[in-house]
PALUMTI-829274 format. One record per residue (C-alpha): z, y, x; residue number from 1. Coordinates in steps of 0.05 Angstrom, whole numbers, plus 32768, in hexadecimal, padded with zeros to 4 digits. Layout:
! PALUMTI-829274
PT    w    v    u   n
PT    Z    Y    X NUM
...
//
This chain:
! PALUMTI-829274
PT    w    v    u   n
PT 8755 843F 8A49   1
PT 8773 8485 8A39   2
PT 8758 84C5 8A60   3
PT 879B 84C7 8A98   4
PT 87A7 850A 8A8B   5
PT 87B7 8503 8A44   6
PT 87DE 84BF 8A51   7
PT 8804 84EF 8A7B   8
PT 880E 8521 8A47   9
PT 882E 84E9 8A13  10
PT 885D 84CD 8A46  11
PT 8876 8513 8A51  12
PT 887C 8523 8A09  13
PT 8899 84E1 89F9  14
PT 88D8 84E1 89D8  15
PT 890F 84E8 89F7  16
PT 8944 84B3 89F8  17
PT 897D 84C9 8A1A  18
PT 89C8 84CD 89FB  19
PT 8A01 84F7 89F7  20
PT 8A0A 8543 8A10  21
PT 89C7 852D 8A31  22
PT 89A5 851B 89FB  23
PT 8963 8546 89FA  24
PT 8938 8568 89C0  25
PT 8906 8538 89AD  26
PT 88C8 853B 89C7  27
PT 887C 8546 899E  28
PT 885B 8509 89A5  29
PT 8810 8513 89AC  30
PT 87FA 84D7 8988  31
PT 8828 84EA 894D  32
PT 87F8 8520 893C  33
PT 8800 8558 8904  34
PT 87E7 8533 88BA  35
PT 87C2 8579 88B4  36
PT 8783 8595 88DC  37
PT 879B 85CF 88FF  38
PT 8770 85F3 8935  39
PT 877A 8633 8962  40
PT 8759 8668 8930  41
PT 876A 86AA 895F  42
PT 8787 86B9 899B  43
PT 87A8 8704 89AA  44
PT 87B0 8721 89ED  45
PT 87BD 8765 89F7  46
PT 8787 8790 8A0C  47
PT 879E 87A8 8A52  48
PT 879C 875B 8A5E  49
PT 875A 8744 8A36  50
PT 873C 8773 8A66  51
PT 875A 8750 8AA7  52
PT 8751 870B 8A9B  53
PT 8711 8711 8A63  54
PT 870D 870C 8A20  55
PT 8717 86B9 8A2C  56
PT 86F0 8682 89F4  57
PT 8712 865A 89C7  58
PT 86F2 8618 89B1  59
PT 8705 85C8 899F  60
PT 870A 8591 89DA  61
PT 870C 8549 89CF  62
PT 872B 851A 8A03  63
PT 872F 84CF 89EF  64
PT 871E 84DD 89AE  65
PT 8761 8517 89AB  66
PT 874C 8554 8992  67
PT 876B 8591 89B1  68
PT 8759 85DF 89A0  69
PT 874F 8604 89EF  70
PT 8754 864A 89F6  71
PT 873E 8666 8A48  72
PT 8737 869A 8A69  73
PT 8742 86B2 8AB3  74
PT 878D 86AD 8AAE  75
PT 8794 866E 8A8C  76
PT 8779 8635 8A6E  77
PT 87A3 8614 8A2E  78
PT 879C 85D0 8A05  79
PT 87BA 85D4 89C2  80
PT 87D2 858B 899B  81
PT 87F7 8590 895C  82
PT 8829 8561 894C  83
PT 885D 8550 8915  84
PT 889B 8563 893F  85
PT 887A 85A0 8960  86
PT 8835 85C8 8984  87
PT 8825 85A7 89B7  88
PT 8808 85BF 89F5  89
PT 87EC 85BB 8A42  90
PT 87EF 8608 8A6C  91
PT 87C2 8608 8AAD  92
PT 87CE 8640 8AD1  93
PT 8788 865B 8AEF  94
PT 87AF 8693 8B18  95
PT 87B8 869E 8B5D  96
PT 8804 86A7 8B4C  97
PT 883D 8684 8B2A  98
PT 883D 868E 8ADD  99
PT 8888 8689 8AB4 100
PT 8884 8673 8A6B 101
PT 88B7 86AB 8A57 102
PT 88D2 867C 8A24 103
PT 8910 86BA 8A15 104
PT 88CD 86D5 89F2 105
PT 88B0 86A7 89D9 106
PT 88A7 86A2 8986 107
PT 8892 8678 8953 108
PT 8876 8695 890B 109
PT 886B 865F 88D9 110
PT 8846 8658 8897 111
PT 8878 8671 886E 112
PT 887C 86B8 88A1 113
PT 88BD 86A5 88B4 114
PT 88B8 86C3 8900 115
PT 88EB 86AE 8934 116
PT 8900 869A 897B 117
PT 88E3 8655 8990 118
PT 88F6 861B 89B9 119
PT 88D5 85E5 89E9 120
PT 88D5 85A0 8A07 121
PT 890B 858C 8A3D 122
PT 893F 85AF 8A1C 123
PT 8988 858E 8A14 124
PT 89AE 859B 89CE 125
PT 89E3 85B5 89F8 126
PT 89C2 85ED 8A11 127
PT 89B4 860B 89C6 128
PT 89EC 862C 89BB 129
PT 89FA 8679 8997 130
PT 8A15 8694 89DB 131
PT 89EF 8672 8A16 132
PT 89A2 8680 8A18 133
PT 8993 8648 8A55 134
PT 8961 862C 8A29 135
PT 893F 8663 8A2D 136
PT 8931 8662 8A78 137
PT 88EA 866C 8A8A 138
PT 88B9 8637 8AA9 139
PT 8898 863F 8AE3 140
PT 8851 8627 8AEC 141
PT 8837 862E 8B3D 142
PT 87FA 8649 8B42 143
PT 87B9 861B 8B2F 144
PT 87ED 85ED 8B12 145
PT 8802 85D3 8AC4 146
PT 8839 85D1 8A9C 147
PT 8835 859C 8A5F 148
PT 886D 85AB 8A20 149
PT 8872 85B4 89DA 150
PT 888A 8601 89AC 151
PT 88A7 85FD 896F 152
PT 88D0 8624 8946 153
PT 891B 862C 8964 154
PT 893C 8621 8917 155
PT 891C 85E8 8910 156
PT 8956 85CB 8941 157
PT 8994 85B2 8925 158
PT 89CB 85A7 894B 159
PT 8A14 8582 893D 160
PT 8A54 859D 8941 161
PT 8A92 8573 8956 162
PT 8A9E 8534 897B 163
PT 8A4A 8530 8969 164
PT 8A49 857A 898E 165
PT 8A07 8572 89C1 166
PT 89E2 8552 8994 167
PT 89BF 8560 895A 168
PT 896E 8555 893B 169
PT 892A 8575 892A 170
PT 8912 8584 88F6 171
PT 88BB 8587 88E7 172
PT 88A0 85C6 88F1 173
PT 8873 85B3 88B4 174
PT 8898 858B 8878 175
PT 8872 8558 8865 176
PT 8855 8569 881B 177
PT 8804 855A 882D 178
PT 87DF 8597 8812 179
PT 8815 85C7 8807 180
PT 8802 85EC 884D 181
PT 87B6 85E7 8852 182
PT 879A 8638 8859 183
PT 87CD 8650 8879 184
PT 87DC 865D 88C6 185
PT 8815 8659 8900 186
PT 8820 8684 8937 187
PT 883E 867B 8979 188
PT 884B 86B9 89A7 189
PT 8854 869E 89EA 190
PT 8861 86CA 8A23 191
PT 883F 86BE 8A6A 192
PT 8862 86E0 8AA5 193
PT 8831 86EC 8AE2 194
PT 8847 871D 8B1C 195
PT 887A 8749 8AF6 196
PT 884F 8759 8ABA 197
PT 8858 8725 8A7B 198
PT 881E 8717 8A4C 199
PT 882D 8704 8A06 200
PT 87F1 86D2 89F0 201
PT 87EF 86D2 89A8 202
PT 87D6 868A 898B 203
PT 87CC 868D 893C 204
PT 87C2 8640 8920 205
PT 8796 8635 88E2 206
PT 879F 85F6 88B8 207
PT 8762 85DC 88A1 208
PT 876A 85A8 887B 209
PT 878A 855E 887D 210
PT 8778 852C 88B2 211
PT 874E 84F7 889F 212
PT 8754 84BC 88B2 213
PT 8725 848D 88D2 214
//
């Protein structure tokens, strides 16, 4: 039997099946993991916040046969699972105040070095236009609460026009070309607001090789 926590994550991150203008961007399914072995190799935090919340620690956790990269300090605990479409994560708020993910400042640096805005789950295609940035509104995590989501390069979301306006598609963040990205890295900048201050967490992921099938 699967761990109930990850059963919930699979449900939350399951493929959206809405249609029309309410069609949501496909969500990363944790069962559809990346064909690459990707692990968290570095976490950058501004010095003043590192002094306040601690150096933190990285590691790899295993739950029901699923390996996840994890980072934890006195402010957050975050688990990362690379999938075929995006970087899925579960973020736990360890603070006594609400935590906000400031999506308007989030960035994704791809293997090519291209740096751009980042998108996330539960967003409707109709919200993606060039004048309205409502899709960038913050996600709020209550004290001692948690949130499950995913992040990918915003440019990977393809919007349809004309009669199909409000729909679209998502292209994989790593194209299917085994071996092409080994030795490279990707970076996620996740700005978290606690109180009146914003902490930019920079997560660097190393692409170590291909996942070996059991």
